C-alpha positions as a printed Julia matrix, in Angstrom:
239×3 Matrix{Float64}:
 -11.03  23.96  -4.11
 -10.45  23.76  -0.48
  -7.47  25.27   1.37
  -6.12  21.81   2.34
  -5.72  20.83  -1.24
  -3.1   23.63  -1.76
  -1.11  22.33   1.16
   1.89  20.16   0.35
   1.62  16.57   1.8
   3.4   15.76   4.89
   6.31  13.54   4.07
   8.69  11.42   6.17
  12.01  13.12   7.01
  14.88  12.74   4.43
  17.44  10.16   5.51
  20.29  11.73   7.38
  18.16  14.95   7.94
  18.78  15.8   11.76
  16.04  18.52  11.79
  13.49  15.97  10.51
  14.62  13.48  13.01
  14.29  15.92  15.77
  10.86  16.98  14.67
   9.75  13.4   14.48
  11.13  12.65  17.93
   9.32  15.78  19.43
   6.06  14.9   17.93
   6.27  11.3   18.98
   7.35  12.1   22.54
   4.89  14.97  23.03
   2.04  15.01  20.51
   0.21  18.23  20.22
  -2.9   16.97  21.81
  -0.93  16.34  25.01
   1.25  19.51  24.74
  -1.91  21.69  24.58
  -4.91  19.72  25.85
  -8.32  21.29  25.73
  -9.88  18.85  28.37
  -8.71  17.38  31.58
 -10.25  14.76  33.97
 -12.85  16.08  36.32
 -10.65  15.26  39.33
  -8.22  18.08  38.27
 -10.97  20.45  39.63
  -9.76  19.39  43.11
  -7.98  22.26  45.17
  -4.86  20.2   45.46
  -4.17  20.55  41.78
  -4.34  24.39  42.07
  -1.01  24.88  43.89
   0.98  23.79  40.87
  -0.6   26.65  38.67
  -0.06  29.07  41.59
   3.41  28.21  41.77
   3.84  28.98  38.02
   1.88  32.27  38.36
   3.96  33.51  41.18
   7.16  32.6   39.32
   6.0   34.66  36.36
   5.48  37.58  38.85
   8.83  37.03  40.45
  10.62  37.17  36.81
   8.61  40.24  35.64
   9.23  42.37  38.94
  12.89  41.08  39.22
  13.51  42.14  35.54
  12.34  45.75  36.24
  14.49  45.77  39.54
  17.53  44.67  37.57
  17.11  47.28  34.9
  16.69  50.12  37.3
  19.19  49.19  40.1
  19.6   49.47  43.9
  19.28  53.27  43.98
  15.84  53.09  42.32
  14.36  50.42  44.46
  15.73  51.98  47.7
  14.93  55.65  47.25
  11.78  55.99  45.07
   8.18  55.09  45.8
   7.57  53.06  42.6
  10.96  51.4   43.32
   9.74  50.45  46.85
   6.4   49.11  45.29
   8.22  46.81  42.85
  10.62  45.74  45.42
   7.62  44.82  47.7
   6.02  42.99  44.78
   9.08  40.94  44.15
   9.43  40.1   47.85
   5.92  38.81  48.29
   5.73  37.03  45.18
   8.96  35.07  46.26
   7.13  34.44  49.7
   4.0   33.2   47.86
   6.07  31.07  45.46
   7.73  29.22  48.3
   4.49  28.81  50.17
   2.57  27.31  47.45
   5.48  25.31  46.09
   5.86  23.65  49.56
   2.13  22.88  49.61
   2.34  21.47  46.08
   5.33  19.23  46.8
   3.72  17.92  50.15
   0.36  17.31  48.28
   2.05  15.37  45.57
   4.13  13.44  48.02
   1.05  12.14  49.77
  -0.64  11.41  46.47
   2.65   9.44  45.61
   2.92  11.52  42.36
   5.58   9.36  40.99
   3.12   6.58  40.25
   2.66   5.64  36.52
   6.2    6.31  35.35
   6.23   9.75  36.71
   9.44   9.63  38.64
  11.01  12.3   36.46
   8.07  14.44  37.2
   8.55  14.16  40.88
  12.35  14.67  40.74
  12.22  17.75  38.7
   9.74  19.33  41.0
  11.87  18.56  44.02
  14.99  19.79  42.28
  13.21  23.04  41.38
  12.6   23.65  45.07
  16.25  22.87  45.99
  17.63  25.25  43.24
  15.19  28.03  44.34
  16.71  28.15  47.78
  20.07  29.49  46.85
  18.19  31.82  44.32
  16.39  33.32  47.23
  19.53  33.49  49.39
  21.36  35.39  46.78
  18.45  37.71  46.48
  18.42  38.53  50.19
  22.08  39.28  50.17
  21.76  41.48  47.02
  19.5   44.07  48.81
  22.27  46.35  49.45
  21.09  47.24  53.04
  21.94  46.26  56.59
  19.74  43.25  56.44
  21.69  41.99  53.46
  25.05  42.66  55.17
  23.95  40.69  58.3
  22.71  37.69  56.29
  25.76  37.54  54.18
  28.2   37.68  57.23
  26.26  35.0   58.85
  25.66  32.88  55.95
  29.44  32.99  54.88
  30.29  30.85  57.85
  27.93  28.12  56.8
  29.38  28.14  53.41
  32.95  28.07  54.77
  31.91  25.09  57.09
  30.69  22.96  54.18
  33.84  23.95  52.16
  32.37  26.07  49.32
  33.17  29.5   50.76
  35.89  30.18  48.23
  33.63  29.4   45.28
  30.34  30.85  46.7
  31.47  34.19  48.63
  28.32  35.77  49.96
  30.35  39.04  50.82
  30.94  39.43  47.09
  28.05  41.54  45.81
  28.93  41.15  42.13
  29.01  37.4   42.32
  25.68  37.09  44.32
  23.97  39.64  41.99
  25.12  37.72  38.88
  23.92  34.43  40.42
  20.53  35.9   41.38
  19.58  37.65  38.21
  21.19  35.28  35.67
  22.37  31.9   36.56
  19.96  30.55  39.26
  16.75  32.06  37.67
  17.78  30.48  34.21
  18.27  27.17  36.03
  14.91  27.41  37.77
  13.08  28.36  34.63
  14.71  25.44  32.64
  13.91  22.87  35.23
  10.17  24.17  35.47
   9.91  24.15  31.77
  11.12  20.53  31.7
   8.73  19.69  34.63
   5.62  21.16  32.81
   6.57  19.17  29.56
   6.72  16.0   31.61
   3.45  16.75  33.23
   1.83  17.28  29.81
   3.53  13.94  28.6
   2.43  11.71  31.5
  -0.7   13.69  32.55
  -1.51  14.76  36.13
  -1.37  11.98  38.62
  -4.92  10.63  39.54
  -6.11  10.2   43.02
  -5.76   6.66  44.48
  -9.5    5.94  44.29
  -9.52   6.82  40.53
  -6.47   4.76  39.72
  -7.75   1.8   41.64
 -11.23   2.1   39.91
  -9.68   2.11  36.38
  -7.83  -1.2   36.03
  -7.46  -0.76  32.26
  -5.5    2.59  32.82
  -2.62   3.09  30.42
   0.87   2.52  31.98
   1.52   6.19  32.5
  -1.5    6.38  34.91
  -3.83   8.36  32.75
  -7.41   7.46  32.02
  -8.53   4.17  30.3
  -8.18   4.02  26.53
 -12.03   4.42  26.06
 -11.82   7.97  27.69
 -14.12   7.08  30.51
 -13.56   7.58  34.23
 -15.37   5.79  36.83
 -17.74   7.5   39.1
 -17.44   9.91  40.82
 -15.3   11.36  38.29
 -17.25  10.86  35.07
 -16.69  13.45  32.4
 -14.12  15.96  31.48
 -13.48  19.67  32.34
 -12.42  22.06  29.62
  -8.93  23.81  30.28
């Protein structure tokens, strides 16, 4: 007897079951073959599609190095060699994150990445960039050195000029540190998570020549229903 014969049959959710309704909605919205695909169209091999993955990779390094710095404290990252090392890793991963994210945003802008009902994909990507800016600013003013002091005293005038200085006080180290290691990173990660789920749902945006060569493409801009893509992008690449 096979293993599958021992498994209980999958039934529809019980009426009034919120957990079953949520499960059905999740599977219907993002089927497993879209959430974790094993193949992608060959045009994904183009270099312009690499910068999204680089943004995610640098963000992972930022979170890992930042977690270590937060656990050890300013005295560690200022006065020990290994602390200097992790502080530098954190700084340069932030620099890389912003560089590749800007290239990613501009690349998708010129590709009109909102095509095929992908407006939410584009909006979440742009909002991630906007939220990451104050996250980086609070990091600069949390360094606990003269550089942080100069940045905070200069930036507070900008905050006062727009009327939010009493809510966002850059001279308050405790407030800036809390924003930097908790509130803003959680917001960035949450938006990025939603962005990735939307990309999985709608698929990566195809180049203009591929979209124009596939008149029977689905409404979300993905490949035609027969799974074939016109030359020069025939075939798939494994993920």
